[in-house]
OpenMM code with the backbone's topology and positions (N, CA, C; nanometers):
from openmm import Vec3, app, unit

residues = "MET ILE PRO SER ARG TYR TYR ALA ASP ASN ALA VAL PRO ALA ILE SER TRP VAL THR GLN GLY ILE TYR LEU LEU ILE ALA VAL ALA LEU SER VAL LEU ALA LEU VAL SER LEU TYR ASP VAL LEU LEU GLN MET VAL ALA LEU ILE HIS ALA GLU ASP THR MET GLN GLY VAL LEU GLU VAL LEU HIS ALA VAL LEU LEU THR LEU ILE LEU VAL GLU ILE LEU GLU THR VAL THR ALA TYR PHE ARG THR LYS LYS VAL LEU VAL THR PRO ILE LEU ILE ALA GLY VAL THR ALA MET VAL ARG ARG VAL LEU ILE PHE GLY VAL GLU VAL HIS GLU PRO ALA GLU ILE GLY MET THR LEU ALA ALA ILE LEU VAL LEU THR ILE ALA ILE VAL TYR ILE GLY LYS GLN GLU HIS GLN GLU SER ASP LEU ASP VAL GLY".split()
positions = [
    Vec3(33.1476, 8.7789, -7.3127),
    Vec3(33.0246, 8.8386, -7.2518),
    Vec3(33.0390, 8.8174, -7.1018),
    Vec3(32.9944, 8.9205, -7.0322),
    Vec3(33.0075, 8.9147, -6.8821),
    Vec3(32.8843, 8.8532, -6.8283),
    Vec3(32.8922, 8.7568, -6.7440),
    Vec3(32.7748, 8.6866, -6.6875),
    Vec3(32.6952, 8.7827, -6.5952),
    Vec3(32.5552, 8.7596, -6.5936),
    Vec3(32.4687, 8.8475, -6.5178),
    Vec3(32.4966, 8.8338, -6.3738),
    Vec3(32.5645, 8.7251, -6.3291),
    Vec3(32.5956, 8.7100, -6.1817),
    Vec3(32.6984, 8.8188, -6.1451),
    Vec3(32.7782, 8.8550, -6.2388),
    Vec3(32.8849, 8.9625, -6.2171),
    Vec3(32.8185, 9.0915, -6.1738),
    Vec3(32.7099, 9.1376, -6.2628),
    Vec3(32.6300, 9.2540, -6.2424),
    Vec3(32.5706, 9.2518, -6.0998),
    Vec3(32.5056, 9.1368, -6.0596),
    Vec3(32.4427, 9.1255, -5.9426),
    Vec3(32.5312, 9.1323, -5.8318),
    Vec3(32.6481, 9.0725, -5.8417),
    Vec3(32.7521, 9.0796, -5.7318),
    Vec3(32.7974, 9.2180, -5.7137),
    Vec3(32.8148, 9.3005, -5.8046),
    Vec3(32.8496, 9.4425, -5.7909),
    Vec3(32.7322, 9.5357, -5.7521),
    Vec3(32.6177, 9.4998, -5.7963),
    Vec3(32.5014, 9.5912, -5.7756),
    Vec3(32.4574, 9.5843, -5.6183),
    Vec3(32.4782, 9.4641, -5.5549),
    Vec3(32.4264, 9.4563, -5.4279),
    Vec3(32.4997, 9.5445, -5.3315),
    Vec3(32.6307, 9.5623, -5.3383),
    Vec3(32.7014, 9.6555, -5.2475),
    Vec3(32.6569, 9.8111, -5.2752),
    Vec3(32.6337, 9.8383, -5.4035),
    Vec3(32.5970, 9.9676, -5.4213),
    Vec3(32.4583, 10.0033, -5.3806),
    Vec3(32.3588, 9.9067, -5.3901),
    Vec3(32.2320, 9.9254, -5.3451),
    Vec3(32.2336, 9.9359, -5.1872),
    Vec3(32.3175, 9.8500, -5.1267),
    Vec3(32.3271, 9.8636, -4.9828),
    Vec3(32.3761, 9.9885, -4.9395),
    Vec3(32.4836, 10.0485, -4.9941),
    Vec3(32.5150, 10.1815, -4.9617),
    Vec3(32.4169, 10.2817, -4.9719),
    Vec3(32.3339, 10.2785, -5.0817),
    Vec3(32.2211, 10.3702, -5.0923),
    Vec3(32.1209, 10.3545, -4.9856),
    Vec3(32.0910, 10.2192, -4.9680),
    Vec3(31.9920, 10.1962, -4.8502),
    Vec3(32.0391, 10.2601, -4.7264),
    Vec3(32.1655, 10.2367, -4.6915),
    Vec3(32.2245, 10.2926, -4.5526),
    Vec3(32.2183, 10.4474, -4.5613),
    Vec3(32.2476, 10.5036, -4.6831),
    Vec3(32.2432, 10.6513, -4.6868),
    Vec3(32.1006, 10.6990, -4.6568),
    Vec3(32.0076, 10.6324, -4.7146),
    Vec3(31.8675, 10.6738, -4.6932),
    Vec3(31.8292, 10.6574, -4.5522),
    Vec3(31.8671, 10.5503, -4.4911),
    Vec3(31.8303, 10.5285, -4.3559),
    Vec3(31.9134, 10.6344, -4.2648),
    Vec3(32.0366, 10.6760, -4.3027),
    Vec3(32.0930, 10.7866, -4.2184),
    Vec3(32.0195, 10.9121, -4.2387),
    Vec3(31.9843, 10.9435, -4.3603),
    Vec3(31.9021, 11.0693, -4.3730),
    Vec3(31.7745, 11.0659, -4.2944),
    Vec3(31.7068, 10.9497, -4.2935),
    Vec3(31.5760, 10.9402, -4.2190),
    Vec3(31.6075, 10.9458, -4.0705),
    Vec3(31.7169, 10.8948, -4.0197),
    Vec3(31.7669, 10.9078, -3.8779),
    Vec3(31.7898, 11.0440, -3.8362),
    Vec3(31.8531, 11.1256, -3.9262),
    Vec3(31.8895, 11.2667, -3.8907),
    Vec3(31.7462, 11.3382, -3.8904),
    Vec3(31.6651, 11.3043, -3.9864),
    Vec3(31.5211, 11.3803, -3.9917),
    Vec3(31.4436, 11.3566, -3.8741),
    Vec3(31.4380, 11.2228, -3.8275),
    Vec3(31.3607, 11.1782, -3.7011),
    Vec3(31.4275, 11.2374, -3.5796),
    Vec3(31.5679, 11.2443, -3.5834),
    Vec3(31.6310, 11.3032, -3.4572),
    Vec3(31.5874, 11.4538, -3.4536),
    Vec3(31.5771, 11.5219, -3.5629),
    Vec3(31.5440, 11.6616, -3.5538),
    Vec3(31.4082, 11.6742, -3.5148),
    Vec3(31.3135, 11.6007, -3.5744),
    Vec3(31.1622, 11.5973, -3.5371),
    Vec3(31.1399, 11.5607, -3.3926),
    Vec3(31.2156, 11.4684, -3.3502),
    Vec3(31.2045, 11.4401, -3.2054),
    Vec3(31.2448, 11.5407, -3.1097),
    Vec3(31.3523, 11.6109, -3.1435),
    Vec3(31.4018, 11.7286, -3.0624),
    Vec3(31.3017, 11.8475, -3.0721),
    Vec3(31.2386, 11.8660, -3.1860),
    Vec3(31.1388, 11.9743, -3.2006),
    Vec3(31.0171, 11.9329, -3.1155),
    Vec3(30.9849, 11.8121, -3.1240),
    Vec3(30.8758, 11.7580, -3.0587),
    Vec3(30.8833, 11.7713, -2.9099),
    Vec3(31.0098, 11.7306, -2.8635),
    Vec3(31.0328, 11.7498, -2.7181),
    Vec3(31.0321, 11.9032, -2.6687),
    Vec3(31.0790, 11.9824, -2.7545),
    Vec3(31.0641, 12.1263, -2.7306),
    Vec3(30.9189, 12.1724, -2.7195),
    Vec3(30.8366, 12.1134, -2.7983),
    Vec3(30.6942, 12.1421, -2.7987),
    Vec3(30.6279, 12.0898, -2.6705),
    Vec3(30.6705, 11.9775, -2.6166),
    Vec3(30.6350, 11.9304, -2.4919),
    Vec3(30.6624, 12.0285, -2.3772),
    Vec3(30.7878, 12.0774, -2.3798),
    Vec3(30.8151, 12.1881, -2.2820),
    Vec3(30.7331, 12.3041, -2.2869),
    Vec3(30.7041, 12.3442, -2.4136),
    Vec3(30.6208, 12.4685, -2.4441),
    Vec3(30.4714, 12.4308, -2.3866),
    Vec3(30.4286, 12.3193, -2.4093),
    Vec3(30.2990, 12.2844, -2.3736),
    Vec3(30.2802, 12.2782, -2.2142),
    Vec3(30.4011, 12.2270, -2.1474),
    Vec3(30.4003, 12.2221, -2.0014),
    Vec3(30.3925, 12.3599, -1.9543),
    Vec3(30.4763, 12.4492, -2.0071),
    Vec3(30.4678, 12.6000, -1.9582),
    Vec3(30.3277, 12.6560, -1.9772),
    Vec3(30.2624, 12.6200, -2.0912),
    Vec3(30.1283, 12.6726, -2.1178),
    Vec3(30.0213, 12.6128, -2.0152),
    Vec3(30.0528, 12.4868, -1.9812),
    Vec3(29.9568, 12.4178, -1.8785),
    Vec3(29.9543, 12.5068, -1.7459),
    Vec3(30.0725, 12.5755, -1.7105),
    Vec3(30.0725, 12.6430, -1.5834),
    Vec3(29.9692, 12.7509, -1.5915),
    Vec3(29.9563, 12.8205, -1.7098),
    Vec3(29.8673, 12.9319, -1.7318),
    Vec3(29.7355, 12.8955, -1.8011),
    Vec3(29.7010, 12.7657, -1.8145),
    Vec3(29.5801, 12.7268, -1.8754),
    Vec3(29.4687, 12.7594, -1.7945),
    Vec3(29.3488, 12.7950, -1.8566),
    Vec3(29.2307, 12.8148, -1.7811),
    Vec3(29.1576, 12.6726, -1.7594),
    Vec3(29.1696, 12.5959, -1.8715),
    Vec3(29.1108, 12.4567, -1.8702),
    Vec3(29.2206, 12.3651, -1.8579),
    Vec3(29.2589, 12.3276, -1.7385),
    Vec3(29.3737, 12.2431, -1.6881),
    Vec3(29.3492, 12.1020, -1.7590),
    Vec3(29.2273, 12.0463, -1.7720),
    Vec3(29.2116, 11.9106, -1.8355),
    Vec3(29.2554, 11.9063, -1.9783),
    Vec3(29.2218, 12.0101, -2.0483),
    Vec3(29.2542, 12.0282, -2.1899),
    Vec3(29.4032, 12.0480, -2.2016),
    Vec3(29.4582, 12.1329, -2.1106),
    Vec3(29.6080, 12.1557, -2.1065),
    Vec3(29.6782, 12.0185, -2.0852),
    Vec3(29.6391, 11.9367, -1.9922),
    Vec3(29.6951, 11.8070, -1.9727),
    Vec3(29.6924, 11.7255, -2.0903),
    Vec3(29.5753, 11.7115, -2.1589),
    Vec3(29.5577, 11.6418, -2.2728),
    Vec3(29.6594, 11.6865, -2.3780),
    Vec3(29.6835, 11.8004, -2.3983),
    Vec3(29.7719, 11.8641, -2.4965),
    Vec3(29.9138, 11.8285, -2.4684),
    Vec3(29.9462, 11.8390, -2.3378),
    Vec3(30.0897, 11.7806, -2.3009),
    Vec3(30.1035, 11.6298, -2.3344),
    Vec3(29.9969, 11.5636, -2.2960),
    Vec3(29.9985, 11.4137, -2.3165),
    Vec3(30.0182, 11.3849, -2.4731),
    Vec3(29.9362, 11.4542, -2.5500),
    Vec3(29.9516, 11.4277, -2.6994),
    Vec3(30.0913, 11.4630, -2.7424),
    Vec3(30.1472, 11.5717, -2.6940),
    Vec3(30.2809, 11.6081, -2.7401),
    Vec3(30.3890, 11.5053, -2.6922),
    Vec3(30.3642, 11.4588, -2.5627),
    Vec3(30.4666, 11.3580, -2.5162),
    Vec3(30.4483, 11.2176, -2.6038),
    Vec3(30.3233, 11.1808, -2.6386),
    Vec3(30.3032, 11.0620, -2.7041),
    Vec3(30.3697, 11.0669, -2.8484),
    Vec3(30.3411, 11.1886, -2.9121),
    Vec3(30.4060, 11.2109, -3.0414),
    Vec3(30.5626, 11.1984, -3.0245),
    Vec3(30.6129, 11.2540, -2.9299),
    Vec3(30.7622, 11.2405, -2.9107),
    Vec3(30.7980, 11.0951, -2.8954),
    Vec3(30.7229, 11.0142, -2.8206),
    Vec3(30.7422, 10.8809, -2.7987),
    Vec3(30.7423, 10.8045, -2.9238),
    Vec3(30.6358, 10.8322, -3.0157),
    Vec3(30.6236, 10.7666, -3.1420),
    Vec3(30.7407, 10.8020, -3.2296),
    Vec3(30.7869, 10.9240, -3.2345),
    Vec3(30.9145, 10.9562, -3.3131),
    Vec3(31.0330, 10.8783, -3.2610),
    Vec3(31.0496, 10.8718, -3.1364),
    Vec3(31.1627, 10.7959, -3.0765),
    Vec3(31.1600, 10.6502, -3.1067),
    Vec3(31.0379, 10.5942, -3.0990),
    Vec3(31.0375, 10.4479, -3.1309),
    Vec3(31.0693, 10.4219, -3.2738),
    Vec3(31.0158, 10.5039, -3.3585),
    Vec3(31.0577, 10.4987, -3.5144),
    Vec3(31.2058, 10.5165, -3.5205),
    Vec3(31.2642, 10.6058, -3.4522),
    Vec3(31.4038, 10.6345, -3.4610),
    Vec3(31.4809, 10.5071, -3.4063),
    Vec3(31.4241, 10.4491, -3.3059),
    Vec3(31.4954, 10.3248, -3.2560),
    Vec3(31.4989, 10.2213, -3.3605),
    Vec3(31.3875, 10.2158, -3.4388),
    Vec3(31.3872, 10.1072, -3.5516),
    Vec3(31.5101, 10.1446, -3.6480),
    Vec3(31.5259, 10.2537, -3.6791),
    Vec3(31.6322, 10.3037, -3.7742),
    Vec3(31.7621, 10.2656, -3.7002),
    Vec3(31.7911, 10.3007, -3.5831),
    Vec3(31.9134, 10.2794, -3.5189),
    Vec3(31.9316, 10.1217, -3.5095),
    Vec3(31.8319, 10.0605, -3.4740),
    Vec3(31.8507, 9.9055, -3.4656),
    Vec3(31.8882, 9.8409, -3.6041),
    Vec3(31.8453, 9.9061, -3.7098),
    Vec3(31.8879, 9.8619, -3.8487),
    Vec3(32.0353, 9.8768, -3.8542),
    Vec3(32.0892, 9.9961, -3.8132),
    Vec3(32.2375, 10.0065, -3.8237),
    Vec3(32.3177, 9.9128, -3.7345),
    Vec3(32.2579, 9.8730, -3.6211),
    Vec3(32.3268, 9.7824, -3.5352),
    Vec3(32.3176, 9.6468, -3.5870),
    Vec3(32.2010, 9.5998, -3.6385),
    Vec3(32.1852, 9.4614, -3.6715),
    Vec3(32.1676, 9.4321, -3.8151),
    Vec3(32.1551, 9.5353, -3.9030),
    Vec3(32.1237, 9.5152, -4.0461),
    Vec3(31.9934, 9.4434, -4.0711),
    Vec3(31.9003, 9.4484, -3.9595),
    Vec3(31.7726, 9.4014, -3.9767),
    Vec3(31.6748, 9.5059, -3.9425),
    Vec3(31.5606, 9.4920, -3.9973),
    Vec3(31.4505, 9.5956, -3.9613),
    Vec3(31.3678, 9.5169, -3.8485),
    Vec3(31.3777, 9.5852, -3.7236),
    Vec3(31.3106, 9.5197, -3.6172),
    Vec3(31.1628, 9.5705, -3.6239),
    Vec3(31.0646, 9.4879, -3.6087),
    Vec3(30.9270, 9.5224, -3.6180),
    Vec3(30.8636, 9.5678, -3.4863),
    Vec3(30.9185, 9.5150, -3.3791),
    Vec3(30.8491, 9.5588, -3.2548),
    Vec3(30.8518, 9.7022, -3.2053),
    Vec3(30.9593, 9.7771, -3.2431),
    Vec3(30.9457, 9.9247, -3.2222),
    Vec3(30.8415, 9.9922, -3.3061),
    Vec3(30.8144, 9.9429, -3.4305),
    Vec3(30.7189, 9.9956, -3.5192),
    Vec3(30.5889, 9.9624, -3.4604),
    Vec3(30.5628, 9.8360, -3.4095),
    Vec3(30.4390, 9.8088, -3.3502),
    Vec3(30.4049, 9.8880, -3.2278),
    Vec3(30.5087, 9.8997, -3.1431),
    Vec3(30.5006, 9.9944, -3.0240),
    Vec3(30.4604, 10.1326, -3.0567),
    Vec3(30.5132, 10.1918, -3.1586),
    Vec3(30.4812, 10.3286, -3.2206),
    Vec3(30.3348, 10.3217, -3.2565),
    Vec3(30.2825, 10.2125, -3.3111),
    Vec3(30.1393, 10.2011, -3.3650),
    Vec3(30.0531, 10.1909, -3.2499),
    Vec3(30.0851, 10.1270, -3.1429),
    Vec3(29.9958, 10.1219, -3.0187),
    Vec3(29.9955, 10.2665, -2.9510),
    Vec3(30.1158, 10.3275, -2.9524),
    Vec3(30.1202, 10.4650, -2.8956),
    Vec3(30.0226, 10.5560, -2.9784),
    Vec3(30.0320, 10.5370, -3.1079),
    Vec3(29.9500, 10.6341, -3.1940),
    Vec3(29.7958, 10.5979, -3.1718),
    Vec3(29.7594, 10.4635, -3.1412),
    Vec3(29.6143, 10.4502, -3.1202),
    Vec3(29.5800, 10.4989, -2.9853),
    Vec3(29.6660, 10.4923, -2.8878),
    Vec3(29.6344, 10.5346, -2.7415),
    Vec3(29.6179, 10.6865, -2.7593),
    Vec3(29.7042, 10.7527, -2.8337),
    Vec3(29.6828, 10.8978, -2.8655),
    Vec3(29.5443, 10.9238, -2.9229),
    Vec3(29.4977, 10.8384, -3.0044),
    Vec3(29.3767, 10.8520, -3.0644),
    Vec3(29.2534, 10.8354, -2.9712),
    Vec3(29.2769, 10.7292, -2.8718),
    Vec3(29.1797, 10.7053, -2.7818),
    Vec3(29.1560, 10.8320, -2.6801),
    Vec3(29.2615, 10.8948, -2.6602),
    Vec3(29.2589, 11.0180, -2.5839),
    Vec3(29.1625, 11.1326, -2.6406),
    Vec3(29.1667, 11.1259, -2.7683),
    Vec3(29.0775, 11.2312, -2.8491),
    Vec3(28.9320, 11.1874, -2.8272),
    Vec3(28.8989, 11.0654, -2.7952),
    Vec3(28.7670, 11.0192, -2.7831),
    Vec3(28.6981, 11.0814, -2.6648),
    Vec3(28.7795, 11.1148, -2.5637),
    Vec3(28.7219, 11.1803, -2.4484),
    Vec3(28.6850, 11.3306, -2.4727),
    Vec3(28.7396, 11.3841, -2.5799),
    Vec3(28.7220, 11.5315, -2.6083),
    Vec3(28.6203, 11.5478, -2.7154),
    Vec3(28.6262, 11.4726, -2.8267),
    Vec3(28.5375, 11.4898, -2.9431),
    Vec3(28.4329, 11.3760, -2.9517),
    Vec3(28.3302, 11.3964, -3.0320),
    Vec3(28.2204, 11.3073, -3.0443),
    Vec3(28.2598, 11.2054, -3.1567),
    Vec3(28.2552, 11.0751, -3.1376),
    Vec3(28.2997, 10.9842, -3.2381),
    Vec3(28.1823, 10.8706, -3.2469),
    Vec3(28.1777, 10.8086, -3.3508),
    Vec3(28.0878, 10.6942, -3.3669),
    Vec3(28.1467, 10.5714, -3.2940),
    Vec3(28.0479, 10.4897, -3.2238),
    Vec3(28.0870, 10.3754, -3.1481),
    Vec3(28.1754, 10.2746, -3.2355),
    Vec3(28.1430, 10.2620, -3.3720),
    Vec3(28.2139, 10.1793, -3.4580),
    Vec3(28.3517, 10.2263, -3.4628),
    Vec3(28.3841, 10.3518, -3.4766),
    Vec3(28.5163, 10.4059, -3.4859),
    Vec3(28.5969, 10.3737, -3.3515),
    Vec3(28.5346, 10.3982, -3.2510),
    Vec3(28.5936, 10.3619, -3.1217),
    Vec3(28.6337, 10.2062, -3.1091),
    Vec3(28.5302, 10.1276, -3.1540),
    Vec3(28.5537, 9.9848, -3.1472),
    Vec3(28.6685, 9.9445, -3.2463),
    Vec3(28.6714, 9.9938, -3.3531),
    Vec3(28.7916, 9.9610, -3.4539),
    Vec3(28.9210, 10.0056, -3.3906),
    Vec3(28.9236, 10.1186, -3.3300),
    Vec3(29.0542, 10.1670, -3.2707),
    Vec3(29.0949, 10.0790, -3.1532),
    Vec3(29.0053, 10.0334, -3.0731),
    Vec3(29.0363, 9.9450, -2.9549),
    Vec3(29.0694, 9.8046, -3.0253),
    Vec3(29.0095, 9.7693, -3.1288),
    Vec3(29.0521, 9.6346, -3.2015),
    Vec3(29.1857, 9.6473, -3.2440),
    Vec3(29.2240, 9.7577, -3.3054),
    Vec3(29.3525, 9.7851, -3.3527),
    Vec3(29.4608, 9.7774, -3.2439),
    Vec3(29.4320, 9.8357, -3.1351),
    Vec3(29.5201, 9.8293, -3.0176),
    Vec3(29.5385, 9.6838, -2.9713),
    Vec3(29.4235, 9.6127, -2.9649),
    Vec3(29.4452, 9.4584, -2.9260),
    Vec3(29.5226, 9.3847, -3.0249),
    Vec3(29.5041, 9.4033, -3.1545),
    Vec3(29.5768, 9.3257, -3.2666),
    Vec3(29.7200, 9.3642, -3.2434),
    Vec3(29.7552, 9.4966, -3.2418),
    Vec3(29.8909, 9.5458, -3.2358),
    Vec3(29.9636, 9.4900, -3.0960),
    Vec3(29.8955, 9.4722, -2.9940),
    Vec3(29.9468, 9.4325, -2.8730),
    Vec3(29.9736, 9.2828, -2.8749),
    Vec3(29.8822, 9.2064, -2.9324),
    Vec3(29.9094, 9.0565, -2.9609),
    Vec3(30.0323, 9.0443, -3.0560),
    Vec3(30.0417, 9.1259, -3.1581),
    Vec3(30.1434, 9.1191, -3.2580),
    Vec3(30.2865, 9.1512, -3.1808),
    Vec3(30.2802, 9.2400, -3.0892),
    Vec3(30.4036, 9.2866, -3.0148),
    Vec3(30.4512, 9.1696, -2.9324),
    Vec3(30.3572, 9.1064, -2.8582),
    Vec3(30.3875, 8.9812, -2.7823),
    Vec3(30.4500, 8.8686, -2.8651),
    Vec3(30.3809, 8.8427, -2.9751),
    Vec3(30.4153, 8.7283, -3.0648),
    Vec3(30.5625, 8.7580, -3.1226),
    Vec3(30.5636, 8.8715, -3.2007),
    Vec3(30.6865, 8.9060, -3.2736),
    Vec3(30.7952, 8.9354, -3.1847),
    Vec3(30.7746, 8.9943, -3.0588),
    Vec3(30.8775, 9.0153, -2.9614),
    Vec3(30.9377, 8.8928, -2.9208),
    Vec3(30.8630, 8.7904, -2.9048),
    Vec3(30.9099, 8.6514, -2.8690),
    Vec3(30.9972, 8.6118, -2.9762),
    Vec3(30.9544, 8.6219, -3.1016),
    Vec3(31.0379, 8.5675, -3.2169),
    Vec3(31.1666, 8.6468, -3.2237),
    Vec3(31.1560, 8.7776, -3.2095),
    Vec3(31.2871, 8.8637, -3.2289),
    Vec3(31.3835, 8.8277, -3.1088),
    Vec3(31.3227, 8.7955, -2.9943),
    Vec3(31.4116, 8.7571, -2.8696),
    Vec3(31.4761, 8.6224, -2.9004),
    Vec3(31.4037, 8.5366, -2.9472),
    Vec3(31.4602, 8.4030, -2.9878),
    Vec3(31.5665, 8.4123, -3.0918),
    Vec3(31.5390, 8.4943, -3.2036),
    Vec3(31.6409, 8.5077, -3.2973),
    Vec3(31.7606, 8.5773, -3.2449),
    Vec3(31.7568, 8.6700, -3.1543),
    Vec3(31.8749, 8.7431, -3.0975),
    Vec3(31.9357, 8.6496, -3.0077),
    Vec3(31.8719, 8.5482, -2.9379),
    Vec3(31.9369, 8.4480, -2.8645),
    Vec3(32.0196, 8.3478, -2.9584),
    Vec3(31.9661, 8.3144, -3.0733),
    Vec3(32.0279, 8.2378, -3.1646),
    Vec3(32.1512, 8.2996, -3.2236),
    Vec3(32.1496, 8.4401, -3.2441),
    Vec3(32.2637, 8.5048, -3.2981),
    Vec3(32.3721, 8.5203, -3.1953),
    Vec3(32.3422, 8.5172, -3.0729),
    Vec3(32.4366, 8.5459, -2.9728),
    Vec3(32.5031, 8.4040, -2.9389),
    Vec3(32.4186, 8.3031, -2.9325),
    Vec3(32.4690, 8.1767, -2.8843),
    Vec3(32.5110, 8.0966, -3.0025),
] * unit.nanometer
topology = app.Topology()
chain = topology.addChain("A")
for resn in residues:
    res = topology.addResidue(resn, chain)
    for name in ("N", "CA", "C"):
        topology.addAtom(name, app.Element.getBySymbol(name[0]), res)
């Protein structure tokens, strides 16, 4: 009878290859989406030149830019995984803050409940604190890995 440890030792590399394959597919998809999003930014900027409502046009360009930034931050998380074999949390948190800031920009255009605005601002505060705290931890871990 073959011990169960044998199966575990052989299964882990296979699962690792599957995980890396999935991350690679995600990286390709995010890269395509980021390029399409960047193209949309360019289209929005051209449309801004001819816009009757300049403020609305600026908001649309800003929304497109922030969406592109969110995609790039998530893509950075995936590429960091390939470099370090660790999932870095800071880029995900930065993407979250960017998404919340994007939401705040909508508050100036649409009518929202004060509680909804307060919850969004609280989320930004919590994510910012998490970025500072986890960023310090990730920096200390990288210092330990190097040193």
